[in-house]
C-alpha positions as CSV (number, residue, x, y, z in Angstrom):
1,M,37.1,-51.1,0.4
2,S,40.4,-49.2,0.0
3,L,41.3,-45.9,1.6
4,G,42.0,-44.5,-1.9
5,H,38.4,-45.2,-2.8
6,H,37.2,-43.0,0.0
7,L,39.6,-40.2,-0.8
8,R,39.0,-40.2,-4.6
9,Q,37.8,-36.9,-6.1
10,V,34.2,-36.9,-7.1
11,Q,33.0,-34.5,-9.8
12,K,29.4,-33.3,-9.9
13,Q,27.7,-31.2,-12.5
14,V,25.4,-28.7,-10.9
15,Q,23.1,-26.4,-12.9
16,K,22.8,-23.1,-11.2
17,Q,21.0,-19.9,-12.4
18,I,22.9,-16.7,-11.7
19,L,21.0,-13.5,-12.0
20,S,22.9,-10.6,-13.5
21,P,22.7,-7.1,-11.9
22,R,20.7,-6.0,-14.9
23,M,18.1,-8.8,-14.4
24,I,17.9,-8.1,-10.7
25,Q,17.2,-4.4,-11.3
26,S,14.6,-5.2,-13.9
27,M,12.8,-7.4,-11.4
28,E,13.0,-4.7,-8.8
29,I,11.5,-2.1,-11.2
30,L,8.7,-4.6,-12.2
31,Q,7.7,-4.9,-8.6
32,L,7.5,-1.2,-7.9
33,P,4.0,0.5,-7.9
34,L,3.8,3.7,-9.9
35,H,4.3,6.1,-7.0
36,D,7.5,4.3,-5.9
37,L,8.7,4.1,-9.5
38,E,8.4,7.8,-9.9
39,Q,10.5,8.3,-6.8
40,R,13.0,5.8,-8.1
41,V,13.4,7.6,-11.4
42,A,13.8,11.0,-9.6
43,Q,16.6,9.4,-7.5
44,E,18.3,7.9,-10.6
45,L,18.1,11.3,-12.4
46,A,19.7,13.0,-9.4
47,E,22.5,10.5,-9.1
48,N,23.3,9.5,-12.7
49,P,24.6,12.2,-15.1
50,A,24.2,9.7,-18.0
51,L,20.4,9.6,-17.5
52,E,18.4,12.6,-18.9
53,I,14.8,13.7,-19.4
54,E,13.8,13.9,-23.1
55,E,12.7,17.6,-23.5
56,S,11.5,17.6,-27.1
57,Q,8.6,15.1,-27.1
58,E,6.2,17.4,-28.9
59,E,8.8,18.2,-31.7
60,E,9.1,14.4,-32.5
61,L,5.3,14.2,-33.1
62,E,5.6,17.2,-35.6
63,E,8.4,15.7,-37.6
64,E,7.7,15.1,-41.3
65,P,7.9,11.5,-42.5
66,R,11.4,10.4,-43.5
67,L,12.4,9.3,-46.9
68,E,12.1,5.5,-47.6
69,E,15.9,5.1,-47.7
70,E,16.3,6.9,-44.4
71,E,13.6,4.7,-42.8
72,E,15.4,1.5,-43.9
73,R,18.7,2.8,-42.4
74,T,17.1,3.8,-39.1
75,D,15.2,0.5,-38.8
76,A,18.4,-1.4,-39.2
77,V,20.1,0.7,-36.5
78,R,17.1,0.4,-34.2
79,S,17.2,-3.4,-34.5
80,D,20.8,-3.2,-33.3
81,L,19.7,-1.0,-30.4
82,E,17.1,-3.6,-29.3
83,R,19.9,-6.2,-28.9
84,E,20.8,-6.5,-25.3
85,F,23.5,-4.2,-24.2
86,V,25.9,-6.0,-21.8
87,V,29.3,-4.9,-20.9
88,N,32.0,-7.3,-19.7
89,E,35.8,-7.5,-19.9
90,E,35.7,-9.3,-23.3
91,N,33.3,-7.1,-25.2
92,S,33.3,-3.7,-23.6
93,A,35.2,-2.0,-26.5
94,E,32.9,-3.5,-29.1
95,E,29.7,-2.7,-27.2
96,F,30.5,0.9,-26.5
97,S,31.7,1.4,-30.1
98,R,28.3,0.1,-31.2
99,L,26.5,2.5,-28.8
100,V,28.6,5.4,-30.1
101,E,27.7,4.5,-33.7
102,M,24.0,4.3,-32.8
103,E,24.2,7.7,-31.2
104,R,25.4,9.1,-34.5
105,E,22.8,7.3,-36.6
106,I,19.7,8.1,-34.4
107,P,20.5,11.1,-32.3
108,E,16.9,11.5,-31.1
109,Y,17.4,8.5,-28.8
110,F,20.1,10.5,-27.0
111,E,20.5,14.1,-25.9
112,E,19.9,16.8,-28.6
113,E,22.7,19.0,-27.4
114,M,26.2,18.1,-28.9
115,S,28.4,19.7,-26.3
116,R,30.7,17.5,-24.1
117,P,29.8,17.8,-20.5
118,S,32.4,19.2,-18.2
119,R,32.8,18.2,-14.5
120,D,31.0,21.4,-13.5
121,R,28.1,20.5,-15.8
122,I,27.8,17.0,-14.4
123,E,27.6,18.5,-10.9
124,E,25.0,20.9,-12.2
125,Y,22.9,18.0,-13.4
126,S,23.1,16.4,-10.0
127,E,22.2,19.6,-8.2
128,R,19.3,20.3,-10.5
129,Y,17.6,17.0,-9.6
130,H,18.4,17.2,-5.9
131,D,16.7,20.6,-6.0
132,M,13.7,19.1,-7.7
133,M,13.3,16.5,-5.0
134,A,13.9,19.0,-2.2
135,N,11.2,21.3,-3.5
136,L,8.4,18.7,-3.1
137,P,5.5,19.9,-0.9
138,D,6.2,19.7,2.9
139,H,4.6,17.0,4.9
140,N,1.7,17.7,7.3
141,P,2.8,18.4,10.9
142,T,3.2,15.4,13.1
143,L,1.3,14.9,16.4
144,Q,4.4,15.9,18.3
145,D,4.8,19.1,16.3
146,Y,1.2,20.0,16.9
147,L,1.4,19.4,20.7
148,L,4.7,21.3,21.1
149,D,3.2,24.3,19.4
150,Q,0.4,24.4,22.0
151,L,2.8,23.7,24.8
152,A,4.8,26.8,23.9
153,W,1.9,29.0,25.1
154,Y,2.0,27.6,28.6
155,D,3.9,29.5,31.3
156,L,5.9,26.6,32.9
157,D,9.1,26.3,34.8
158,S,12.0,24.8,32.9
159,Q,11.9,21.4,34.6
160,T,8.1,20.9,34.1
161,R,8.4,22.0,30.4
162,E,11.3,19.6,29.9
163,L,9.2,16.7,31.3
164,A,6.2,17.7,29.2
165,E,8.3,17.7,26.1
166,R,9.8,14.3,27.0
167,I,6.3,12.9,27.5
168,I,5.2,14.3,24.1
169,S,8.2,12.8,22.3
170,N,7.3,9.4,23.8
171,L,3.7,9.3,22.6
172,D,2.9,6.5,20.1
173,E,1.1,7.2,16.8
174,N,-2.3,6.8,18.5
175,G,-1.5,9.5,21.1
176,Y,-0.9,7.1,24.0
177,L,1.9,7.1,26.5
178,Q,2.9,3.5,26.6
179,T,5.9,4.2,28.9
180,S,5.4,4.5,32.6
181,L,6.5,7.8,34.2
182,Q,9.0,5.8,36.4
183,D,10.7,4.4,33.3
184,L,10.6,7.8,31.7
185,L,12.4,9.4,34.6
186,G,14.9,6.6,35.3
187,P,15.7,4.5,38.5
188,E,17.1,7.4,40.4
189,A,13.9,9.5,40.3
190,T,12.6,10.8,43.6
191,E,9.0,11.2,44.8
192,E,9.2,14.9,44.0
193,D,10.3,14.0,40.5
194,L,7.3,11.7,40.0
195,E,4.9,14.4,41.3
196,R,6.4,16.9,38.8
197,A,6.1,14.3,36.0
198,E,2.4,13.8,36.9
199,K,1.8,17.5,36.7
200,A,3.5,17.6,33.3
201,L,1.4,14.7,32.1
202,K,-1.8,16.5,33.2
203,I,-0.7,19.5,31.2
204,V,-0.2,17.3,28.1
205,Q,-3.6,15.7,28.6
206,E,-5.2,19.2,28.5
207,L,-3.9,19.7,24.9
208,D,-5.8,19.1,21.7
209,P,-6.8,16.6,20.4
210,P,-8.8,15.5,23.5
211,G,-7.7,12.1,24.9
212,V,-4.0,12.6,24.0
213,G,-1.5,11.5,26.6
214,A,-3.7,8.7,28.0
215,R,-2.1,5.5,29.2
216,D,-4.9,3.2,28.2
217,L,-8.2,3.2,26.4
218,K,-10.2,3.8,29.5
219,E,-8.2,6.9,30.5
220,C,-8.4,8.1,26.9
221,L,-12.2,8.0,26.8
222,L,-12.5,9.5,30.3
223,L,-10.4,12.5,29.3
224,Q,-12.8,13.3,26.5
225,L,-15.9,13.4,28.6
226,D,-17.5,16.8,29.2
227,P,-18.2,17.3,33.0
228,E,-21.0,19.6,32.1
229,S,-22.9,16.9,30.2
230,P,-26.0,15.6,32.1
231,D,-24.9,12.0,31.4
232,Y,-21.4,12.6,32.7
233,E,-21.6,10.4,35.8
234,D,-23.3,7.6,33.9
235,L,-20.8,7.7,31.1
236,K,-17.9,7.8,33.5
237,L,-19.3,4.7,35.3
238,L,-19.9,2.9,31.9
239,I,-16.3,3.5,30.8
240,S,-14.7,2.8,34.1
241,E,-16.5,-0.5,34.9
242,Y,-18.2,-1.9,31.7
243,L,-15.9,-1.5,28.7
244,E,-15.4,-5.3,28.3
245,D,-19.1,-5.9,28.5
246,I,-19.7,-3.2,25.8
247,E,-17.1,-4.9,23.6
248,H,-18.9,-8.2,23.8
249,N,-22.4,-6.6,23.6
250,R,-23.4,-7.9,27.1
251,L,-25.9,-5.1,27.5
252,P,-28.5,-7.1,29.6
253,H,-25.7,-7.7,32.1
254,I,-24.9,-4.0,32.3
255,A,-28.7,-3.3,32.8
256,R,-28.9,-5.8,35.7
257,K,-25.8,-4.4,37.4
258,T,-26.7,-0.7,37.0
259,H,-30.5,-0.9,37.1
260,W,-30.6,1.2,33.9
261,S,-33.0,0.5,31.1
262,L,-31.7,-0.8,27.8
263,E,-33.1,2.4,26.3
264,H,-30.8,4.5,28.6
265,I,-27.8,2.3,27.9
266,H,-28.5,2.7,24.2
267,E,-28.4,6.5,24.5
268,L,-25.2,6.3,26.5
269,L,-23.6,4.1,23.8
270,Q,-24.6,6.7,21.1
271,A,-22.7,9.3,23.1
272,L,-19.8,7.0,23.7
273,R,-19.4,6.3,19.9
274,K,-18.7,10.0,19.4
275,L,-15.4,9.7,21.4
276,N,-12.2,9.0,19.6
277,P,-10.3,5.9,20.9
278,K,-7.1,6.9,18.9
279,P,-6.8,10.7,18.9
280,G,-3.3,10.8,17.5
281,L,-4.1,8.7,14.4
282,Q,-5.3,11.6,12.4
283,F,-1.7,12.9,12.2
284,R,-0.3,9.8,10.7
285,S,0.8,10.8,7.2
286,E,0.2,7.3,5.7
287,T,-3.6,7.8,6.1
288,A,-3.6,10.6,3.6
289,M,-1.6,8.7,0.9
290,P,-3.8,8.4,-2.2
291,V,-3.9,5.2,-4.2
292,T,-2.6,5.7,-7.7
293,P,-3.9,3.1,-10.3
294,D,-1.1,1.5,-12.3
295,V,-3.6,0.1,-14.8
296,Y,-6.8,1.3,-16.3
297,V,-9.5,-0.8,-18.0
298,E,-11.1,0.7,-21.0
299,E,-14.0,-0.7,-23.0
300,T,-13.7,-0.5,-26.8
301,E,-16.6,0.3,-29.2
302,D,-17.0,-3.4,-30.0
303,G,-17.4,-4.2,-26.2
304,R,-13.9,-5.6,-25.5
305,F,-12.0,-4.6,-22.3
306,I,-8.4,-3.4,-22.8
307,A,-5.8,-2.9,-20.2
308,R,-3.9,0.4,-20.4
309,V,-0.8,0.8,-18.2
310,E,-0.6,4.3,-16.7
311,G,2.7,6.3,-16.9
312,G,1.7,8.9,-14.2
313,D,4.3,11.6,-14.0
314,L,7.1,9.4,-15.4
315,P,9.3,11.4,-17.8
316,R,10.6,9.9,-21.0
317,L,14.2,9.1,-20.4
318,Q,17.3,9.1,-22.7
319,I,21.0,8.6,-22.5
320,N,23.1,11.8,-22.2
321,R,24.7,12.1,-25.7
322,G,27.4,14.4,-24.6
323,L,28.6,12.1,-21.9
324,L,28.6,9.2,-24.4
325,Q,30.7,11.2,-26.9
326,S,33.2,12.0,-24.2
327,L,34.3,8.3,-24.4
328,E,36.0,9.2,-27.7
329,R,38.4,11.5,-26.0
330,Q,41.9,10.2,-25.8
331,N,42.9,12.0,-22.6
332,L,40.5,10.1,-20.3
333,S,42.1,8.1,-17.5
334,K,41.1,4.5,-17.1
335,E,39.1,5.3,-13.9
336,E,37.3,8.2,-15.7
337,R,36.4,5.9,-18.7
338,E,35.2,3.1,-16.4
339,Y,33.1,5.6,-14.4
340,I,31.4,6.9,-17.5
341,K,30.8,3.4,-18.9
342,N,29.2,2.3,-15.7
343,K,26.9,5.3,-15.6
344,I,25.8,4.8,-19.2
345,E,25.3,1.1,-18.6
346,R,23.1,1.8,-15.5
347,A,21.1,4.5,-17.4
348,K,20.3,1.9,-20.2
349,W,19.3,-0.6,-17.5
350,I,16.8,1.9,-16.1
351,I,15.4,2.8,-19.5
352,D,15.0,-0.9,-20.5
353,G,13.7,-1.9,-17.1
354,I,10.9,0.7,-17.2
355,E,9.9,-0.4,-20.7
356,Q,10.0,-4.0,-19.7
357,R,7.9,-3.3,-16.7
358,K,5.3,-1.6,-18.9
359,R,5.1,-4.5,-21.4
360,T,5.0,-7.2,-18.7
361,L,2.4,-5.4,-16.6
362,Q,0.2,-4.8,-19.7
363,R,0.3,-8.4,-20.7
364,V,-0.4,-9.7,-17.2
365,A,-3.3,-7.2,-16.6
366,Q,-4.8,-8.0,-20.0
367,A,-4.7,-11.7,-19.3
368,I,-6.4,-11.1,-15.9
369,I,-9.2,-9.0,-17.3
370,D,-9.8,-11.4,-20.2
371,H,-10.4,-14.1,-17.5
372,Q,-12.5,-11.8,-15.3
373,E,-14.7,-10.3,-17.9
374,K,-17.9,-11.3,-16.1
375,F,-16.6,-9.5,-13.0
376,L,-16.0,-6.3,-15.0
377,R,-19.6,-6.4,-16.5
378,E,-21.6,-7.6,-13.5
379,G,-19.7,-6.9,-10.3
380,P,-17.5,-8.5,-7.6
381,E,-20.0,-11.3,-6.9
382,H,-19.2,-12.7,-10.3
383,I,-15.4,-13.1,-9.9
384,E,-14.0,-16.3,-11.3
385,P,-11.5,-18.5,-9.6
386,L,-8.0,-17.8,-10.9
387,K,-4.5,-18.8,-9.9
388,M,-1.3,-17.0,-10.8
389,Q,0.0,-20.2,-12.4
390,Q,-2.8,-20.0,-15.0
391,I,-1.7,-16.5,-16.1
392,A,2.0,-17.6,-16.1
393,D,1.2,-20.6,-18.3
394,K,-0.9,-18.5,-20.7
395,L,1.8,-15.9,-21.1
396,G,4.8,-18.3,-21.0
397,I,6.5,-16.6,-18.1
398,H,7.5,-17.7,-14.6
399,V,4.8,-17.5,-11.9
400,T,7.1,-15.3,-9.8
401,T,7.1,-12.7,-12.6
402,V,3.3,-12.6,-12.4
403,S,3.5,-12.2,-8.6
404,R,6.0,-9.3,-9.0
405,A,3.9,-7.7,-11.7
406,V,0.7,-7.5,-9.6
407,D,2.4,-6.8,-6.2
408,D,1.2,-3.5,-4.8
409,K,-0.4,-2.5,-8.1
410,W,-4.0,-1.2,-8.4
411,I,-6.4,-1.3,-11.4
412,Q,-9.2,1.1,-12.1
413,T,-12.2,-0.9,-13.5
414,P,-15.8,-0.1,-14.4
415,Q,-16.6,-1.7,-11.1
416,G,-14.3,0.5,-9.0
417,L,-10.6,0.5,-7.9
418,F,-9.1,-2.8,-6.8
419,P,-5.6,-4.2,-6.1
420,L,-4.6,-6.5,-8.9
421,R,-4.1,-9.4,-6.4
422,R,-7.8,-9.2,-5.7
423,F,-8.5,-11.1,-9.0
424,F,-6.6,-14.2,-7.8
425,C,-8.7,-16.5,-5.6
426,G,-9.5,-20.2,-5.2
427,G,-12.9,-21.7,-5.3
428,K,-15.1,-24.8,-4.8
429,V,-17.4,-26.8,-7.1
430,N,-21.2,-26.5,-6.5
431,P,-23.7,-29.3,-7.0
432,E,-24.2,-28.2,-10.7
433,G,-20.5,-28.7,-11.3
434,E,-19.7,-25.0,-11.6
435,E,-16.7,-23.6,-9.8
436,V,-17.5,-20.8,-7.3
437,A,-14.8,-18.4,-6.1
438,W,-14.2,-18.2,-2.4
439,D,-14.5,-14.4,-2.7
440,V,-18.1,-15.0,-3.8
441,V,-18.8,-17.0,-0.7
442,R,-17.4,-14.2,1.4
443,L,-19.6,-11.6,-0.3
444,K,-22.7,-13.8,0.1
445,V,-21.9,-14.2,3.8
446,K,-21.6,-10.4,4.2
447,E,-24.7,-9.8,2.2
448,L,-26.8,-12.1,4.4
449,I,-25.5,-10.5,7.6
450,D,-26.1,-7.0,6.2
451,R,-29.7,-7.9,5.5
452,E,-30.4,-9.8,8.7
453,D,-32.8,-8.7,11.4
454,K,-30.5,-7.1,13.9
455,A,-32.9,-7.9,16.8
456,N,-32.5,-11.6,15.8
457,P,-29.2,-11.9,13.9
458,L,-28.3,-15.1,11.9
459,S,-26.2,-17.7,13.6
460,D,-23.4,-19.3,11.5
461,E,-25.5,-22.4,11.2
462,E,-28.4,-20.4,9.8
463,I,-26.1,-18.7,7.3
464,V,-25.0,-22.1,6.1
465,R,-28.6,-23.1,5.4
466,E,-29.3,-19.8,3.6
467,L,-26.2,-20.3,1.4
468,A,-27.4,-23.8,0.6
469,K,-30.7,-22.3,-0.7
470,Q,-28.5,-20.3,-3.2
471,G,-26.6,-23.4,-4.4
472,I,-23.5,-22.8,-2.2
473,H,-22.7,-25.6,0.1
474,V,-20.1,-24.9,2.8
475,K,-19.4,-26.0,6.3
476,R,-20.2,-24.0,9.4
477,R,-16.5,-23.6,10.2
478,T,-16.0,-22.0,6.8
479,V,-18.6,-19.4,7.5
480,T,-17.1,-18.7,10.9
481,K,-13.6,-18.4,9.4
482,Y,-14.8,-15.9,6.7
483,R,-16.9,-13.9,9.2
484,E,-14.0,-13.5,11.6
485,E,-11.6,-12.6,8.7
486,M,-14.0,-9.8,7.7
487,G,-14.1,-8.6,11.4
488,I,-17.8,-9.4,11.8
489,P,-18.8,-10.3,15.4
490,S,-20.8,-13.4,16.3
491,S,-24.6,-13.3,16.3
492,R,-24.8,-12.7,20.0
493,E,-22.4,-9.7,19.7
494,R,-24.4,-8.4,16.7
495,R,-27.7,-8.4,18.4
496,D,-29.4,-5.0,18.8
497,W,-30.6,-5.4,22.4
498,F,-32.6,-2.1,22.3
499,S,-34.6,-3.3,19.3
500,F,-34.9,-6.8,20.8
501,E,-36.3,-5.3,24.0
502,Q,-38.7,-3.0,22.2
503,R,-40.0,-6.0,20.2
504,K,-40.3,-8.1,23.3
505,K,-42.4,-5.4,25.0
506,A,-44.6,-5.1,21.9
507,R,-45.3,-8.8,22.0
508,Q,-46.1,-8.7,25.7
509,Q,-48.5,-5.8,25.2
510,E,-50.1,-7.6,22.2
511,S,-50.4,-10.8,24.3
512,G,-52.0,-8.9,27.2
513,K,-54.6,-7.4,24.9
514,Q,-55.5,-10.8,23.5
515,G,-55.8,-12.1,27.1
516,Q,-58.3,-9.5,27.9
């Protein structure tokens, strides 16, 4: 084989899909839940002078019908508007001329006011929406804010105060100090410095909420005990020595070690459950974030379910007419013209992206509820197996589009509020040949455990046998897997030892009576 053969140039044809910035932005908008989309629109309004809120929506509804000739003319222009607006080096002049012409023909699509925006006016638009975002309600105080406010009332020397403030700033979201005092002070800290830090930590641990400033769960619970309580010493011993046994429900072991009755241990546990293992968590702002449905399911008079996409507080948007008209001015520099074109182009991307999101989400949601009609009428235990590919095939779209459409979206149904992803699940075929969704198996497992005798809870093997009686045949490891996924302890850990002991005593007494 010749050297030339090795060095010859080989041409290969490779097909590659390149996403335009417009398509990328459209996919990003599709993936946003309603709350995030509202924030995105507010940001775009603040940054893009070509994007405006339509302020005369009510007037449009009150307009009298146009003449037939006017309607034909407008429809023709609107069909041109629906054609994709793409700017590149070859067609920029043509496309912007088309947009200027449409602005003359259907001014309601653009801004009502005819004046050309000055530089001052453009800045005014930006300031207006920055002010709008800045005037949103303040967030709740953080844990650190709350503790520092209390610390201000303490009469402390400057060094101790500085250490207490440093400790507060290093607390995690649960209110724990995960950093050692030695690490907090640094390698050059003296014994005197450590003593002062201990004093500062004790002061922080006196603050509200009780348990804050603890270095582990044990210390957190001990800090919350009331020394005046009659069970203080027993609770202190229970927390100090037997937390792991409590976690695994080894109450008989605690009874043997302490010589306490199960009844007394039960009373101590009731008191222990009133303590807060994560005292700082109440200040985490995310816990107060409400879920906003993106889709609502409505039942029509003829009994059909219809998906309605919610717009929330999204304003109707339009392109700034005055900024568009400024392109006709001859005295614009090349940089100014390109700047305005880019802003108008981005504004149209946003408007089209929001409309495309609405259409796609509505189609996907409708396809889902059409498939899950039995769920909507009879409840979660009647959910049908469904894969995203099925919805994609039905609608003729890519499966990733379905995934983006349902991502972080919530739907309000007659059965309650659910994430859209909740309706996608696999399944198994029962002996009758019917496909049963895995979510139904989970619900049945939870239902059996909820109804079990807590003194004698069902083992995983017993749950398998109970499911088989209902026509659902699964393996024990499947039950174990679902139980653990739902955070449900094993049968031994679920046992109510107090009830078990009471029943045992009752049987012994009954046996004694019969023996007499």
